[in-house]
GUTOR-913889 format. One record per residue: x, y, z of N, C-alpha, C in turn; residue number from 1; chain. Coordinates in Angstrom, 1 decimal, m for minus. Example, Ala and Ser with C-alpha at 12.3 -4.5 7.8 and 13.67 -1.06 7.14 Angstrom:
BEGIN
{nc1 = 13.2, nc2 = m5.7, nc3 = 7.8, cac1 = 12.3, cac2 = m4.5, cac3 = 7.8, cc1 = 13.2, cc2 = m3.3, cc3 = 7.8, marmi = 1, dofi = A}
{nc1 = 12.8, nc2 = m2.2, nc3 = 7.1, cac1 = 13.7, cac2 = m1.1, cac3 = 7.1, cc1 = 12.9, cc2 = 0.0, cc3 = 7.9, marmi = 2, dofi = A}
//
This chain:
BEGIN
{nc1 = 11.6, nc2 = 44.3, nc3 = 50.9, cac1 = 10.4, cac2 = 44.7, cac3 = 50.1, cc1 = 10.8, cc2 = 44.5, cc3 = 48.6, marmi = 1, dofi = A}
{nc1 = 12.0, nc2 = 44.7, nc3 = 48.3, cac1 = 12.4, cac2 = 44.5, cac3 = 46.8, cc1 = 12.1, cc2 = 43.0, cc3 = 46.5, marmi = 2, dofi = A}
{nc1 = 12.5, nc2 = 42.2, nc3 = 47.2, cac1 = 12.4, cac2 = 40.7, cac3 = 47.1, cc1 = 10.9, cc2 = 40.3, cc3 = 46.9, marmi = 3, dofi = A}
{nc1 = 10.0, nc2 = 41.0, nc3 = 47.7, cac1 = 8.5, cac2 = 40.7, cac3 = 47.5, cc1 = 8.0, cc2 = 41.3, cc3 = 46.1, marmi = 4, dofi = A}
{nc1 = 8.4, nc2 = 42.4, nc3 = 45.8, cac1 = 8.1, cac2 = 43.0, cac3 = 44.5, cc1 = 8.6, cc2 = 42.1, cc3 = 43.4, marmi = 5, dofi = A}
{nc1 = 9.8, nc2 = 41.8, nc3 = 43.5, cac1 = 10.5, cac2 = 40.9, cac3 = 42.4, cc1 = 9.8, cc2 = 39.6, cc3 = 42.3, marmi = 6, dofi = A}
{nc1 = 9.5, nc2 = 38.9, nc3 = 43.3, cac1 = 8.7, cac2 = 37.7, cac3 = 43.4, cc1 = 7.4, cc2 = 37.9, cc3 = 42.8, marmi = 7, dofi = A}
{nc1 = 6.8, nc2 = 38.9, nc3 = 43.1, cac1 = 5.4, cac2 = 39.2, cac3 = 42.7, cc1 = 5.4, cc2 = 39.4, cc3 = 41.2, marmi = 8, dofi = A}
{nc1 = 6.2, nc2 = 40.1, nc3 = 40.8, cac1 = 6.5, cac2 = 40.4, cac3 = 39.2, cc1 = 6.8, cc2 = 39.1, cc3 = 38.5, marmi = 9, dofi = A}
{nc1 = 7.7, nc2 = 38.3, nc3 = 39.1, cac1 = 7.9, cac2 = 37.0, cac3 = 38.5, cc1 = 6.7, cc2 = 36.1, cc3 = 38.3, marmi = 10, dofi = A}
{nc1 = 6.0, nc2 = 36.1, nc3 = 39.4, cac1 = 4.7, cac2 = 35.3, cac3 = 39.5, cc1 = 3.8, cc2 = 35.8, cc3 = 38.5, marmi = 11, dofi = A}
{nc1 = 3.5, nc2 = 37.1, nc3 = 38.4, cac1 = 2.7, cac2 = 37.8, cac3 = 37.5, cc1 = 3.0, cc2 = 37.4, cc3 = 36.1, marmi = 12, dofi = A}
{nc1 = 4.3, nc2 = 37.6, nc3 = 35.7, cac1 = 4.9, cac2 = 37.2, cac3 = 34.4, cc1 = 4.5, cc2 = 35.8, cc3 = 34.0, marmi = 13, dofi = A}
{nc1 = 4.8, nc2 = 34.9, nc3 = 35.0, cac1 = 4.5, cac2 = 33.4, cac3 = 34.7, cc1 = 3.0, cc2 = 33.1, cc3 = 34.5, marmi = 14, dofi = A}
{nc1 = 2.2, nc2 = 33.8, nc3 = 35.2, cac1 = 0.7, cac2 = 33.6, cac3 = 35.1, cc1 = 0.3, cc2 = 34.2, cc3 = 33.8, marmi = 15, dofi = A}
{nc1 = 0.8, nc2 = 35.4, nc3 = 33.3, cac1 = 0.4, cac2 = 35.8, cac3 = 32.1, cc1 = 0.8, cc2 = 35.0, cc3 = 30.9, marmi = 16, dofi = A}
{nc1 = 2.0, nc2 = 34.5, nc3 = 31.0, cac1 = 2.6, cac2 = 33.5, cac3 = 30.0, cc1 = 1.8, cc2 = 32.3, cc3 = 29.9, marmi = 17, dofi = A}
{nc1 = 1.4, nc2 = 31.7, nc3 = 31.1, cac1 = 0.6, cac2 = 30.6, cac3 = 31.2, cc1 = m0.9, cc2 = 30.8, cc3 = 30.6, marmi = 18, dofi = A}
{nc1 = m1.4, nc2 = 32.0, nc3 = 30.7, cac1 = m2.7, cac2 = 32.3, cac3 = 30.1, cc1 = m2.6, cc2 = 32.5, cc3 = 28.7, marmi = 19, dofi = A}
{nc1 = m1.5, nc2 = 33.0, nc3 = 28.2, cac1 = m1.3, cac2 = 33.3, cac3 = 26.8, cc1 = m1.1, cc2 = 31.9, cc3 = 25.9, marmi = 20, dofi = A}
{nc1 = m0.5, nc2 = 31.0, nc3 = 26.6, cac1 = m0.4, cac2 = 29.6, cac3 = 26.1, cc1 = m1.7, cc2 = 28.9, cc3 = 26.1, marmi = 21, dofi = A}
{nc1 = m2.5, nc2 = 29.1, nc3 = 27.0, cac1 = m3.7, cac2 = 28.3, cac3 = 27.2, cc1 = m4.7, cc2 = 28.8, cc3 = 26.2, marmi = 22, dofi = A}
{nc1 = m4.5, nc2 = 30.0, nc3 = 25.8, cac1 = m5.7, cac2 = 30.6, cac3 = 24.9, cc1 = m5.4, cc2 = 30.5, cc3 = 23.4, marmi = 23, dofi = A}
{nc1 = m4.4, nc2 = 29.6, nc3 = 23.0, cac1 = m4.0, cac2 = 29.4, cac3 = 21.6, cc1 = m5.2, cc2 = 28.7, cc3 = 21.1, marmi = 24, dofi = A}
{nc1 = m5.9, nc2 = 29.3, nc3 = 20.1, cac1 = m7.1, cac2 = 28.8, cac3 = 19.6, cc1 = m6.7, cc2 = 28.2, cc3 = 18.1, marmi = 25, dofi = A}
{nc1 = m5.6, nc2 = 28.3, nc3 = 17.7, cac1 = m5.0, cac2 = 27.7, cac3 = 16.5, cc1 = m5.2, cc2 = 26.1, cc3 = 16.5, marmi = 26, dofi = A}
{nc1 = m6.0, nc2 = 25.5, nc3 = 15.7, cac1 = m6.1, cac2 = 24.1, cac3 = 15.7, cc1 = m4.8, cc2 = 23.4, cc3 = 15.3, marmi = 27, dofi = A}
{nc1 = m4.5, nc2 = 22.2, nc3 = 15.6, cac1 = m3.3, cac2 = 21.4, cac3 = 15.2, cc1 = m3.4, cc2 = 21.1, cc3 = 13.8, marmi = 28, dofi = A}
{nc1 = m2.4, nc2 = 21.2, nc3 = 13.0, cac1 = m2.5, cac2 = 20.8, cac3 = 11.5, cc1 = m2.6, cc2 = 19.3, cc3 = 11.5, marmi = 29, dofi = A}
{nc1 = m3.2, nc2 = 18.9, nc3 = 10.4, cac1 = m3.2, cac2 = 17.4, cac3 = 10.2, cc1 = m1.9, cc2 = 16.9, cc3 = 9.6, marmi = 30, dofi = A}
{nc1 = m1.5, nc2 = 15.8, nc3 = 9.7, cac1 = m0.4, cac2 = 15.2, cac3 = 9.1, cc1 = m0.9, cc2 = 14.6, cc3 = 7.8, marmi = 31, dofi = A}
{nc1 = m0.1, nc2 = 14.5, nc3 = 6.8, cac1 = m0.3, cac2 = 13.8, cac3 = 5.4, cc1 = m0.7, cc2 = 12.4, cc3 = 5.7, marmi = 32, dofi = A}
{nc1 = m0.2, nc2 = 11.7, nc3 = 6.6, cac1 = m0.5, cac2 = 10.2, cac3 = 6.9, cc1 = m2.0, cc2 = 10.2, cc3 = 7.4, marmi = 33, dofi = A}
{nc1 = m2.4, nc2 = 11.2, nc3 = 8.2, cac1 = m3.7, cac2 = 11.0, cac3 = 8.7, cc1 = m4.9, cc2 = 11.3, cc3 = 7.6, marmi = 34, dofi = A}
{nc1 = m4.4, nc2 = 12.3, nc3 = 6.8, cac1 = m5.3, cac2 = 12.7, cac3 = 5.6, cc1 = m5.6, cc2 = 11.4, cc3 = 4.7, marmi = 35, dofi = A}
{nc1 = m4.4, nc2 = 10.8, nc3 = 4.4, cac1 = m4.4, cac2 = 9.6, cac3 = 3.5, cc1 = m5.3, cc2 = 8.5, cc3 = 4.2, marmi = 36, dofi = A}
{nc1 = m5.1, nc2 = 8.4, nc3 = 5.4, cac1 = m5.9, cac2 = 7.4, cac3 = 6.1, cc1 = m7.3, cc2 = 7.7, cc3 = 6.0, marmi = 37, dofi = A}
{nc1 = m7.7, nc2 = 8.9, nc3 = 6.3, cac1 = m9.2, cac2 = 9.4, cac3 = 6.1, cc1 = m9.7, cc2 = 9.1, cc3 = 4.8, marmi = 38, dofi = A}
{nc1 = m8.9, nc2 = 9.4, nc3 = 3.8, cac1 = m9.3, cac2 = 9.2, cac3 = 2.4, cc1 = m9.5, cc2 = 7.7, cc3 = 2.0, marmi = 39, dofi = A}
{nc1 = m8.4, nc2 = 7.0, nc3 = 2.3, cac1 = m8.5, cac2 = 5.5, cac3 = 2.0, cc1 = m9.7, cc2 = 4.9, cc3 = 2.7, marmi = 40, dofi = A}
{nc1 = m9.9, nc2 = 5.3, nc3 = 4.0, cac1 = m11.0, cac2 = 4.7, cac3 = 4.7, cc1 = m12.4, cc2 = 5.1, cc3 = 4.3, marmi = 41, dofi = A}
{nc1 = m12.6, nc2 = 6.2, nc3 = 3.5, cac1 = m13.9, cac2 = 6.6, cac3 = 3.2, cc1 = m14.1, cc2 = 6.5, cc3 = 1.6, marmi = 42, dofi = A}
{nc1 = m13.0, nc2 = 6.4, nc3 = 0.9, cac1 = m13.2, cac2 = 6.5, cac3 = m0.6, cc1 = m13.4, cc2 = 5.2, cc3 = m1.3, marmi = 43, dofi = A}
{nc1 = m13.6, nc2 = 4.1, nc3 = m0.5, cac1 = m13.8, cac2 = 2.9, cac3 = m1.1, cc1 = m15.1, cc2 = 3.0, cc3 = m1.9, marmi = 44, dofi = A}
{nc1 = m15.1, nc2 = 2.3, nc3 = m3.1, cac1 = m16.4, cac2 = 2.2, cac3 = m3.9, cc1 = m16.7, cc2 = 3.5, cc3 = m4.6, marmi = 45, dofi = A}
{nc1 = m15.8, nc2 = 4.4, nc3 = m4.7, cac1 = m16.1, cac2 = 5.6, cac3 = m5.5, cc1 = m15.4, cc2 = 5.5, cc3 = m6.8, marmi = 46, dofi = A}
{nc1 = m14.3, nc2 = 5.0, nc3 = m7.1, cac1 = m13.6, cac2 = 4.9, cac3 = m8.3, cc1 = m14.0, cc2 = 3.7, cc3 = m9.1, marmi = 47, dofi = A}
{nc1 = m14.0, nc2 = 3.8, nc3 = m10.4, cac1 = m14.2, cac2 = 2.8, cac3 = m11.3, cc1 = m13.0, cc2 = 2.7, cc3 = m12.2, marmi = 48, dofi = A}
{nc1 = m12.4, nc2 = 1.5, nc3 = m12.4, cac1 = m11.4, cac2 = 1.4, cac3 = m13.3, cc1 = m11.7, cc2 = 0.9, cc3 = m14.6, marmi = 49, dofi = A}
{nc1 = m10.9, nc2 = 1.2, nc3 = m15.5, cac1 = m11.0, cac2 = 0.7, cac3 = m16.9, cc1 = m9.6, cc2 = 0.4, cc3 = m17.4, marmi = 50, dofi = A}
{nc1 = m9.5, nc2 = m0.9, nc3 = m17.7, cac1 = m8.1, cac2 = m1.5, cac3 = m18.2, cc1 = m8.1, cc2 = m1.4, cc3 = m19.7, marmi = 51, dofi = A}
{nc1 = m6.8, nc2 = m1.3, nc3 = m20.2, cac1 = m6.6, cac2 = m1.3, cac3 = m21.5, cc1 = m7.3, cc2 = m2.5, cc3 = m22.3, marmi = 52, dofi = A}
{nc1 = m7.8, nc2 = m2.3, nc3 = m23.5, cac1 = m8.4, cac2 = m3.5, cac3 = m24.2, cc1 = m9.7, cc2 = m4.0, cc3 = m23.6, marmi = 53, dofi = A}
{nc1 = m10.3, nc2 = m3.4, nc3 = m22.6, cac1 = m11.5, cac2 = m3.8, cac3 = m21.9, cc1 = m12.4, cc2 = m2.6, cc3 = m21.8, marmi = 54, dofi = A}
{nc1 = m13.5, nc2 = m2.7, nc3 = m22.3, cac1 = m14.5, cac2 = m1.5, cac3 = m22.2, cc1 = m15.4, cc2 = m1.6, cc3 = m21.0, marmi = 55, dofi = A}
{nc1 = m15.1, nc2 = m2.6, nc3 = m20.1, cac1 = m16.1, cac2 = m2.7, cac3 = m19.0, cc1 = m15.4, cc2 = m2.0, cc3 = m17.8, marmi = 56, dofi = A}
{nc1 = m16.2, nc2 = m1.3, nc3 = m17.1, cac1 = m15.7, cac2 = m0.6, cac3 = m15.9, cc1 = m15.9, cc2 = m1.5, cc3 = m14.7, marmi = 57, dofi = A}
{nc1 = m15.0, nc2 = m1.5, nc3 = m13.7, cac1 = m15.1, cac2 = m2.3, cac3 = m12.6, cc1 = m14.7, cc2 = m1.4, cc3 = m11.3, marmi = 58, dofi = A}
{nc1 = m15.3, nc2 = m1.9, nc3 = m10.2, cac1 = m15.2, cac2 = m1.0, cac3 = m9.0, cc1 = m13.9, cc2 = m1.4, cc3 = m8.4, marmi = 59, dofi = A}
{nc1 = m13.2, nc2 = m0.2, nc3 = m8.0, cac1 = m11.9, cac2 = m0.4, cac3 = m7.3, cc1 = m12.3, cc2 = m0.3, cc3 = m5.8, marmi = 60, dofi = A}
{nc1 = m12.2, nc2 = m1.4, nc3 = m5.0, cac1 = m12.4, cac2 = m1.4, cac3 = m3.6, cc1 = m11.1, cc2 = m1.3, cc3 = m2.8, marmi = 61, dofi = A}
{nc1 = m11.3, nc2 = m1.0, nc3 = m1.5, cac1 = m10.3, cac2 = m0.8, cac3 = m0.6, cc1 = m9.1, cc2 = 0.1, cc3 = m1.2, marmi = 62, dofi = A}
{nc1 = m9.5, nc2 = 1.3, nc3 = m1.5, cac1 = m8.5, cac2 = 2.3, cac3 = m2.1, cc1 = m7.1, cc2 = 2.3, cc3 = m1.5, marmi = 63, dofi = A}
{nc1 = m6.1, nc2 = 2.3, nc3 = m2.3, cac1 = m4.7, cac2 = 2.4, cac3 = m1.9, cc1 = m4.1, cc2 = 3.5, cc3 = m2.5, marmi = 64, dofi = A}
{nc1 = m3.4, nc2 = 4.5, nc3 = m1.8, cac1 = m2.9, cac2 = 5.7, cac3 = m2.3, cc1 = m1.3, cc2 = 5.5, cc3 = m2.4, marmi = 65, dofi = A}
{nc1 = m0.8, nc2 = 5.6, nc3 = m3.5, cac1 = 0.7, cac2 = 5.4, cac3 = m3.6, cc1 = 1.4, cc2 = 6.7, cc3 = m4.1, marmi = 66, dofi = A}
{nc1 = 2.8, nc2 = 6.9, nc3 = m3.6, cac1 = 3.5, cac2 = 8.0, cac3 = m4.1, cc1 = 2.8, cc2 = 9.4, cc3 = m4.1, marmi = 67, dofi = A}
{nc1 = 2.2, nc2 = 9.7, nc3 = m3.0, cac1 = 1.4, cac2 = 11.0, cac3 = m2.8, cc1 = 2.2, cc2 = 12.2, cc3 = m2.7, marmi = 68, dofi = A}
{nc1 = 1.6, nc2 = 13.2, nc3 = m3.1, cac1 = 2.1, cac2 = 14.6, cac3 = m2.7, cc1 = 0.9, cc2 = 15.3, cc3 = m2.4, marmi = 69, dofi = A}
{nc1 = 1.0, nc2 = 15.9, nc3 = m1.1, cac1 = m0.1, cac2 = 16.5, cac3 = m0.4, cc1 = 0.1, cc2 = 17.9, cc3 = m0.1, marmi = 70, dofi = A}
{nc1 = m0.9, nc2 = 18.7, nc3 = m0.5, cac1 = m0.9, cac2 = 20.3, cac3 = m0.4, cc1 = m2.2, cc2 = 20.7, cc3 = 0.5, marmi = 71, dofi = A}
{nc1 = m1.8, nc2 = 21.6, nc3 = 1.5, cac1 = m2.9, cac2 = 21.9, cac3 = 2.4, cc1 = m3.3, cc2 = 23.4, cc3 = 2.2, marmi = 72, dofi = A}
{nc1 = m4.5, nc2 = 23.7, nc3 = 2.1, cac1 = m5.1, cac2 = 25.1, cac3 = 1.9, cc1 = m6.0, cc2 = 25.4, cc3 = 3.0, marmi = 73, dofi = A}
{nc1 = m5.7, nc2 = 26.3, nc3 = 3.9, cac1 = m6.6, cac2 = 26.6, cac3 = 5.1, cc1 = m7.3, cc2 = 27.9, cc3 = 4.8, marmi = 74, dofi = A}
{nc1 = m8.6, nc2 = 27.9, nc3 = 5.1, cac1 = m9.4, cac2 = 29.2, cac3 = 4.8, cc1 = m10.3, cc2 = 29.3, cc3 = 6.0, marmi = 75, dofi = A}
{nc1 = m10.1, nc2 = 30.1, nc3 = 6.9, cac1 = m11.0, cac2 = 30.4, cac3 = 8.2, cc1 = m11.3, cc2 = 29.1, cc3 = 8.9, marmi = 76, dofi = A}
{nc1 = m12.4, nc2 = 28.6, nc3 = 8.7, cac1 = m12.9, cac2 = 27.3, cac3 = 9.4, cc1 = m12.8, cc2 = 26.1, cc3 = 8.6, marmi = 77, dofi = A}
{nc1 = m12.2, nc2 = 26.2, nc3 = 7.4, cac1 = m12.2, cac2 = 25.1, cac3 = 6.5, cc1 = m10.7, cc2 = 24.6, cc3 = 6.1, marmi = 78, dofi = A}
{nc1 = m10.4, nc2 = 23.5, nc3 = 5.8, cac1 = m9.2, cac2 = 23.1, cac3 = 5.3, cc1 = m9.4, cc2 = 22.2, cc3 = 4.1, marmi = 79, dofi = A}
{nc1 = m8.8, nc2 = 22.4, nc3 = 3.1, cac1 = m8.9, cac2 = 21.6, cac3 = 1.8, cc1 = m7.5, cc2 = 21.0, cc3 = 1.7, marmi = 80, dofi = A}
{nc1 = m7.5, nc2 = 19.6, nc3 = 1.4, cac1 = m6.2, cac2 = 19.0, cac3 = 1.3, cc1 = m6.2, cc2 = 18.3, cc3 = m0.2, marmi = 81, dofi = A}
{nc1 = m5.3, nc2 = 18.8, nc3 = m1.0, cac1 = m5.1, cac2 = 18.2, cac3 = m2.2, cc1 = m4.1, cc2 = 17.1, cc3 = m2.3, marmi = 82, dofi = A}
{nc1 = m4.5, nc2 = 15.9, nc3 = m2.7, cac1 = m3.7, cac2 = 14.8, cac3 = m2.9, cc1 = m3.5, cc2 = 14.3, cc3 = m4.3, marmi = 83, dofi = A}
{nc1 = m2.3, nc2 = 14.4, nc3 = m4.8, cac1 = m2.0, cac2 = 14.0, cac3 = m6.2, cc1 = m1.1, cc2 = 12.7, cc3 = m6.0, marmi = 84, dofi = A}
{nc1 = m1.6, nc2 = 11.6, nc3 = m6.5, cac1 = m1.0, cac2 = 10.3, cac3 = m6.4, cc1 = m1.5, cc2 = 9.3, cc3 = m7.4, marmi = 85, dofi = A}
{nc1 = m0.8, nc2 = 8.2, nc3 = m7.4, cac1 = m1.4, cac2 = 7.0, cac3 = m8.1, cc1 = m2.3, cc2 = 6.4, cc3 = m7.1, marmi = 86, dofi = A}
{nc1 = m3.4, nc2 = 5.9, nc3 = m7.6, cac1 = m4.5, cac2 = 5.4, cac3 = m6.7, cc1 = m4.9, cc2 = 3.9, cc3 = m7.3, marmi = 87, dofi = A}
{nc1 = m5.5, nc2 = 3.1, nc3 = m6.6, cac1 = m6.0, cac2 = 1.9, cac3 = m7.1, cc1 = m6.4, cc2 = 1.0, cc3 = m5.9, marmi = 88, dofi = A}
{nc1 = m6.3, nc2 = m0.3, nc3 = m6.2, cac1 = m6.6, cac2 = m1.3, cac3 = m5.0, cc1 = m5.5, cc2 = m2.2, cc3 = m5.0, marmi = 89, dofi = A}
{nc1 = m5.7, nc2 = m3.4, nc3 = m4.4, cac1 = m4.6, cac2 = m4.4, cac3 = m4.3, cc1 = m4.2, cc2 = m5.0, cc3 = m5.5, marmi = 90, dofi = A}
{nc1 = m5.1, nc2 = m5.0, nc3 = m6.6, cac1 = m4.8, cac2 = m5.6, cac3 = m7.9, cc1 = m4.4, cc2 = m4.6, cc3 = m9.0, marmi = 91, dofi = A}
{nc1 = m5.1, nc2 = m3.4, nc3 = m8.8, cac1 = m5.0, cac2 = m2.4, cac3 = m10.1, cc1 = m4.3, cc2 = m1.2, cc3 = m9.4, marmi = 92, dofi = A}
{nc1 = m3.7, nc2 = m0.3, nc3 = m10.4, cac1 = m3.2, cac2 = 1.1, cac3 = m10.0, cc1 = m3.5, cc2 = 1.9, cc3 = m11.2, marmi = 93, dofi = A}
{nc1 = m3.8, nc2 = 3.2, nc3 = m10.9, cac1 = m4.0, cac2 = 4.1, cac3 = m12.1, cc1 = m2.8, cc2 = 4.3, cc3 = m12.9, marmi = 94, dofi = A}
{nc1 = m3.0, nc2 = 4.5, nc3 = m14.2, cac1 = m2.0, cac2 = 4.6, cac3 = m15.2, cc1 = m1.2, cc2 = 5.9, cc3 = m14.9, marmi = 95, dofi = A}
{nc1 = m1.9, nc2 = 7.0, nc3 = m14.6, cac1 = m1.5, cac2 = 8.3, cac3 = m14.3, cc1 = m1.8, cc2 = 8.9, cc3 = m12.9, marmi = 96, dofi = A}
{nc1 = m1.2, nc2 = 9.9, nc3 = m12.5, cac1 = m1.6, cac2 = 10.4, cac3 = m11.1, cc1 = m3.0, cc2 = 11.0, cc3 = m11.2, marmi = 97, dofi = A}
{nc1 = m3.6, nc2 = 10.9, nc3 = m10.0, cac1 = m5.1, cac2 = 11.4, cac3 = m10.0, cc1 = m5.0, cc2 = 12.4, cc3 = m8.8, marmi = 98, dofi = A}
{nc1 = m5.9, nc2 = 13.3, nc3 = m8.9, cac1 = m6.2, cac2 = 14.3, cac3 = m7.8, cc1 = m7.4, cc2 = 14.1, cc3 = m6.9, marmi = 99, dofi = A}
{nc1 = m7.2, nc2 = 14.1, nc3 = m5.8, cac1 = m8.4, cac2 = 13.9, cac3 = m4.7, cc1 = m8.2, cc2 = 15.2, cc3 = m3.9, marmi = 100, dofi = A}
{nc1 = m9.4, nc2 = 15.8, nc3 = m3.5, cac1 = m9.4, cac2 = 16.8, cac3 = m2.7, cc1 = m10.2, cc2 = 16.4, cc3 = m1.3, marmi = 101, dofi = A}
{nc1 = m9.6, nc2 = 16.3, nc3 = m0.2, cac1 = m10.3, cac2 = 16.0, cac3 = 1.0, cc1 = m10.7, cc2 = 17.4, cc3 = 1.7, marmi = 102, dofi = A}
{nc1 = m11.9, nc2 = 17.3, nc3 = 2.2, cac1 = m12.4, cac2 = 18.6, cac3 = 2.9, cc1 = m12.5, cc2 = 18.3, cc3 = 4.5, marmi = 103, dofi = A}
{nc1 = m12.1, nc2 = 19.3, nc3 = 5.1, cac1 = m12.1, cac2 = 19.3, cac3 = 6.6, cc1 = m12.9, cc2 = 20.6, cc3 = 7.1, marmi = 104, dofi = A}
{nc1 = m13.4, nc2 = 20.4, nc3 = 8.3, cac1 = m14.0, cac2 = 21.7, cac3 = 8.9, cc1 = m13.6, cc2 = 21.7, cc3 = 10.5, marmi = 105, dofi = A}
{nc1 = m13.7, nc2 = 22.7, nc3 = 11.1, cac1 = m13.5, cac2 = 22.7, cac3 = 12.6, cc1 = m14.6, cc2 = 22.5, cc3 = 13.3, marmi = 106, dofi = A}
{nc1 = m14.5, nc2 = 21.5, nc3 = 14.3, cac1 = m15.6, cac2 = 21.3, cac3 = 15.2, cc1 = m15.6, cc2 = 22.3, cc3 = 16.3, marmi = 107, dofi = A}
{nc1 = m16.5, nc2 = 22.2, nc3 = 17.4, cac1 = m16.6, cac2 = 23.1, cac3 = 18.4, cc1 = m15.4, cc2 = 23.1, cc3 = 19.4, marmi = 108, dofi = A}
{nc1 = m14.7, nc2 = 22.0, nc3 = 19.4, cac1 = m13.5, cac2 = 21.9, cac3 = 20.2, cc1 = m12.2, cc2 = 22.2, cc3 = 19.4, marmi = 109, dofi = A}
{nc1 = m12.4, nc2 = 22.8, nc3 = 18.2, cac1 = m11.4, cac2 = 23.2, cac3 = 17.3, cc1 = m10.5, cc2 = 22.3, cc3 = 16.9, marmi = 110, dofi = A}
{nc1 = m11.0, nc2 = 21.1, nc3 = 16.5, cac1 = m10.3, cac2 = 20.0, cac3 = 16.0, cc1 = m10.8, cc2 = 19.9, cc3 = 14.5, marmi = 111, dofi = A}
{nc1 = m9.9, nc2 = 19.4, nc3 = 13.6, cac1 = m10.2, cac2 = 19.2, cac3 = 12.2, cc1 = m11.1, cc2 = 17.9, cc3 = 12.1, marmi = 112, dofi = A}
{nc1 = m12.2, nc2 = 18.1, nc3 = 11.4, cac1 = m13.1, cac2 = 16.9, cac3 = 11.4, cc1 = m13.2, cc2 = 16.6, cc3 = 9.7, marmi = 113, dofi = A}
{nc1 = m13.0, nc2 = 15.4, nc3 = 9.3, cac1 = m13.2, cac2 = 15.0, cac3 = 7.9, cc1 = m14.6, cc2 = 15.2, cc3 = 7.5, marmi = 114, dofi = A}
{nc1 = m14.9, nc2 = 15.8, nc3 = 6.4, cac1 = m16.1, cac2 = 16.2, cac3 = 5.8, cc1 = m16.5, cc2 = 15.5, cc3 = 4.4, marmi = 115, dofi = A}
{nc1 = m15.6, nc2 = 15.0, nc3 = 3.8, cac1 = m15.8, cac2 = 14.4, cac3 = 2.6, cc1 = m14.7, cc2 = 14.7, cc3 = 1.6, marmi = 116, dofi = A}
{nc1 = m14.9, nc2 = 14.2, nc3 = 0.2, cac1 = m13.9, cac2 = 14.4, cac3 = m0.7, cc1 = m14.5, cc2 = 14.8, cc3 = m2.1, marmi = 117, dofi = A}
{nc1 = m13.6, nc2 = 15.3, nc3 = m2.9, cac1 = m14.0, cac2 = 15.6, cac3 = m4.3, cc1 = m13.0, cc2 = 14.9, cc3 = m5.3, marmi = 118, dofi = A}
{nc1 = m13.6, nc2 = 14.4, nc3 = m6.3, cac1 = m12.7, cac2 = 13.7, cac3 = m7.3, cc1 = m13.2, cc2 = 14.3, cc3 = m8.8, marmi = 119, dofi = A}
{nc1 = m12.3, nc2 = 14.5, nc3 = m9.6, cac1 = m12.5, cac2 = 15.2, cac3 = m10.9, cc1 = m13.3, cc2 = 14.2, cc3 = m11.7, marmi = 120, dofi = A}
{nc1 = m12.7, nc2 = 13.0, nc3 = m11.9, cac1 = m13.5, cac2 = 11.9, cac3 = m12.6, cc1 = m13.4, cc2 = 10.6, cc3 = m12.0, marmi = 121, dofi = A}
{nc1 = m14.5, nc2 = 9.9, nc3 = m11.5, cac1 = m14.4, cac2 = 8.6, cac3 = m10.9, cc1 = m14.0, cc2 = 7.5, cc3 = m11.7, marmi = 122, dofi = A}
{nc1 = m13.9, nc2 = 7.7, nc3 = m13.1, cac1 = m13.5, cac2 = 6.5, cac3 = m13.9, cc1 = m12.1, cc2 = 6.8, cc3 = m14.4, marmi = 123, dofi = A}
{nc1 = m11.2, nc2 = 5.9, nc3 = m14.0, cac1 = m9.7, cac2 = 6.1, cac3 = m14.3, cc1 = m9.2, cc2 = 4.9, cc3 = m15.1, marmi = 124, dofi = A}
{nc1 = m8.3, nc2 = 5.2, nc3 = m16.0, cac1 = m7.5, cac2 = 4.1, cac3 = m16.7, cc1 = m6.6, cc2 = 3.5, cc3 = m15.7, marmi = 125, dofi = A}
{nc1 = m6.5, nc2 = 2.1, nc3 = m15.6, cac1 = m5.7, cac2 = 1.4, cac3 = m14.5, cc1 = m5.0, cc2 = 0.4, cc3 = m15.3, marmi = 126, dofi = A}
{nc1 = m3.9, nc2 = m0.3, nc3 = m14.7, cac1 = m3.2, cac2 = m1.3, cac3 = m15.1, cc1 = m2.8, cc2 = m2.2, cc3 = m13.9, marmi = 127, dofi = A}
{nc1 = m2.5, nc2 = m3.3, nc3 = m14.3, cac1 = m2.3, cac2 = m4.4, cac3 = m13.2, cc1 = m1.0, cc2 = m4.1, cc3 = m12.3, marmi = 128, dofi = A}
{nc1 = m1.1, nc2 = m4.1, nc3 = m11.1, cac1 = 0.1, cac2 = m3.9, cac3 = m10.3, cc1 = 1.3, cc2 = m4.6, cc3 = m10.7, marmi = 129, dofi = A}
{nc1 = 1.0, nc2 = m6.0, nc3 = m10.9, cac1 = 2.1, cac2 = m6.9, cac3 = m11.2, cc1 = 2.8, cc2 = m6.5, cc3 = m12.5, marmi = 130, dofi = A}
{nc1 = 2.1, nc2 = m5.8, nc3 = m13.6, cac1 = 2.8, cac2 = m5.3, cac3 = m14.7, cc1 = 3.6, cc2 = m4.3, cc3 = m14.4, marmi = 131, dofi = A}
{nc1 = 3.3, nc2 = m3.3, nc3 = m13.4, cac1 = 4.1, cac2 = m2.2, cac3 = m13.0, cc1 = 5.4, cc2 = m2.7, cc3 = m12.4, marmi = 132, dofi = A}
{nc1 = 5.4, nc2 = m3.7, nc3 = m11.7, cac1 = 6.5, cac2 = m4.1, cac3 = m10.9, cc1 = 7.5, cc2 = m4.8, cc3 = m11.8, marmi = 133, dofi = A}
{nc1 = 7.1, nc2 = m5.2, nc3 = m13.0, cac1 = 8.1, cac2 = m5.9, cac3 = m13.9, cc1 = 9.1, cc2 = m4.9, cc3 = m14.6, marmi = 134, dofi = A}
//
């Protein structure tokens, strides 16, 4: 009889543990690489570069984010990811670090979905990447 009660208790404990693990409604956090990939993929044609000695603004295409620092702030069903980095394209890079905020929301399956981004100023001073490498 003790063996049956012990086995029943063990099975009940395992069942409750399994149920507790299955009800974890906390969404998985995003990785910095995933956020940067989302931003680089959607932020093309947002920034305008302006080079020293040239008053003309030009479009930075195929955004590249270098030397980034990522900070995530979660509020209920929203996640804001602040990226501070040098940005540019294959030819140009910002002279100073810029800040981009990527916005995410939870979908019905409790997964983070990219909703867009915010930038302080879309016109940034840039320099040639080849000049930085020297």
